N, C-alpha and C positions, 0 to 999 in steps of 0.2 A: 639271650634268645629271647625270653618269654615277653622283654619289654619292646623287640624289633617284631614279633607276632602281634601285640598290642596294639601297637600303631598302625602297622599295616591293615589290621580289622576295621581300626575308627576311618582310616581314611577310605578305604571300601566301602564303609557305610555310608558316608556324606557324599563319594561320587556315585553312587548309583541310586540312591535316593532322588532322582530327580523325576518331577512327574509336567506331564504337558497341560497348561490348563486354558480351554477353550471358554473367553470371556463372550458370553452371550449378551449381546447388546440390541435393543431395541430400534428398527429399521424405521426412520419419519420418514413420509413423501418427501421425494424432492423437490427443493425451492428453486425458483429463478435466481441466480449469481448473475450480478449486471455490474459490470468494469468499465464504465461511461466517464472515462477521463479524456476531456477533451485537452489537449495541451499544445496552448500557442506561444512557441520559441522564439524569443527575441531575433529579429530580424529576417524574418522568415516571413513567408505568405500566410502559412497556416492553414493552408485547402485542403491539406490530406491529412484524415483523423482515422480512426478506428474505435470500435465498441465491443467488447468479449463480451457473448453470453454462455455460461456452463450452467449446470445441475449440481446443487449439493448432493454430496455422494456419503455411504457409509465412513464411520470413523476408520477402517483396515483397508477399504477401497484404494487398489495403487495408482488408477486412474480417475480423473475428471471427466464427467460426458460432456461432450459439449450441446448448447441447447441451438438443434436446427429450425430452420424454416420460419424464423420469426421478420417481421415487419418493423421496421426502425425509422422512426422521423426526429430530426431535431428541426425548431423552427424557430426563426427571432424576432425581435418585435416591429421588422422592417416588412414582414410576411414571407419571407424567403422560408421555404422548406428543404431541408438535404436529407436525402433517401440514403441510408447505409445498406450497403447489398453483403451477403455473407459469400465467402470464397470457398468452395469447395466443402461445404459442410465440415467446417472448421469451429463455427460457432465465432467468427471474427468476421464482424461486421465492417466494410470500409465505405469512407466519400472523398473524393478527389475535389470537390466543389464549396467545401465549408470555407465562412467567410468570419472570419475573428474580427469581432469589435470590442475593445475593452469598456466594461462599467453597461454592456446590454445584457439581457434578460432572453435567457434560450428556455426552451421546454423539449423536453424528449417524450417520447411518446411509442412505445414497444407493444406489438401484438401478438401475444405467445400464446399457440393452444385456446384461442379464444379469450383468454384473457386480456386486458389494456393494461398497460402500468404507464405511469407518469411520472414524471420528476420535474424540476425546476429549479436555476440558478444563474447565477451572474457570472460574467468571466473576467475573474478578478484581477488587476495588476500586478506588478511586483518590481522593485527598485533592483539594480543589476548588482552582484557581487562585486565589490571594490579589490579585495586581493586577497591573498591567504598567506597564512603565518604559520608556519611549521614549527615545532617543538621536538626536539628528539631526545628527552629527560621525562617523557609523561609517564602515565601510570603508577602502581605500587612499587615497579620494582624500578622505576625509575630509567628503564630502558626502552619504553616504547614511544613509537611516534604519534604526536599528534596533528591534527592540523584543524585550523580557525576560518571559517570563510565569512568575510567580515563584510557588513551591508550599512546603509546609513536608511535608517528608517526616517520616512516622512511623519515630520511633527503635526500635532494636533489630529491626527487623522488615526481611527484605531485599523492596524491592522495585524494579518495573521500569517504566518509562513509554514509553509512545508518544505521539509528540507528532504533529501534523496541524496545517499553517497555510495557510488557503485565501484567495484574494484573486484579483483580475480580471484580474492581470498576467500570469503564467504560466499555461501551458495545464494542466501538471500539478503539485500542490500539494506542498508542501514538508512532506518527512516527517524524523523522527530519532528516538532513540529513547536512554534514559536508563536508570543503573540507579545503586542507591547505595551500591556498593562502598565509594567513597571522602568520600560525602556524608551518610552516615546521621545520621537525625535534623537536617539542616540545612536549614535555609532554600537552595532553588537553583532554577533557570530552566531556560525552556525557550526559545530563540533563534532569532529571524527577522530576515531581513534580505533585500530586493531592491532591484536598484537603480533601478528606476525607480519604486518606492513614494513618494507623494506626499500631502499636508496633505488629507484628506477623505475618502482611501482607507479602503475598510472590509476588515478582515481577520477572517476566522474563525478562533479559535483554538480546538485540541481536544485534550483530555489522557486517555488513555485507561492505564487500569489493566492491565499483562498481565502473562502468565507467564515465570518464566525463559526455558523454549522457545521461547516467541512472539520474546523479545527478541535472543536468538541467532540465531534466523532471519530476520527481519528487518535484524538488526546486517549479518551476510552479502550478505543481498539490497540493502541500501543500499551498500555497499562496493563490491560488483560492476556498481552501476548507477550508480554515482557518478563525477567528475571523473577519479579514479584506476584506474577499473574498465577501462580499454582501450576501441577504438573496435567496431563492429559486428560488425567480421571478426577481432577479439582472441578465441582460446580463451579460456573462462570457467577459473575456479581450481577450480569443483567445481560439480555438478550442486545449485542450491538444491533440496531437500526439505523439504514442512511435516510435517505431523502426519498427514495421510490417508492411508491404506495401501488396498491395493484388496485384501480378502482372498480373490476368488476366482481374481483371476491378481495374484498379486505383481509380475511383471516388467511386466505393466502399468499402473505406479504412476503416480495421477496426480501434477498442480501444484497448489499453494494450501495454504491453511491454515484451520482451523477454528478460531477465537479467539472468545471471550466476554467483553465488558470494559464495567466502568463507566465512564462518559464523563462530563466537566466540560464545559461548552462557552463561551466566552465571546466575544462580538462588540464588535470593540476598532472605531473609528474612529480613523486617524490624526490628532495634530495639527499 
């Protein structure tokens, strides 16, 4: 009986000593977040494009506020100007007359609350995905399904790739970047695996041609956001800055990147 009373006392002690700790975090001034990804899918006109503007929010904030009322233009070297118009105060700005030209240079200009943000990039081509190889004995357990999206890298040219694998399993798509420093002119692959991937699942595979600058930006971003990046309260090794700058007030720099890519998309059904 004495042992039972003692154990009950210990259990009550540990279950009742729970305090709610409020973490008081400093709230910085919101910064403009620019999601300007111009995607030119193969075998399409590429005329319909969109840009998303939001504002940075406190760590524990559930919603991300849109950046409304901006004036957005993209221009090319031929003198064409493409205006992006906001849809219903969503922070999503669209244009349906865009003209994508491979290897052409484009300039983005955003006027938001009196500040001018600019960025320049080149529309980068990408080779097609040749085929998909499936391995049903992957992972540490030997039971995971692995997919390899093979493509042939052009020889004698520096190429950079951004892969996106989209399925219904994870909330966030699987992202990765590759360069051809050690694989120039060879057949190489983008890699995807998911523990719960099963036969019959559909996976959308997208390969983007990107610049060396975007490769460096995304490589650092993925390193900080991956398993080796530490927890949410770890100090970031560096602030990840994109190619967008605030020409009016440089100290009020934005987040995000202006990217233009040719894209090859393949929808694969797991066997």
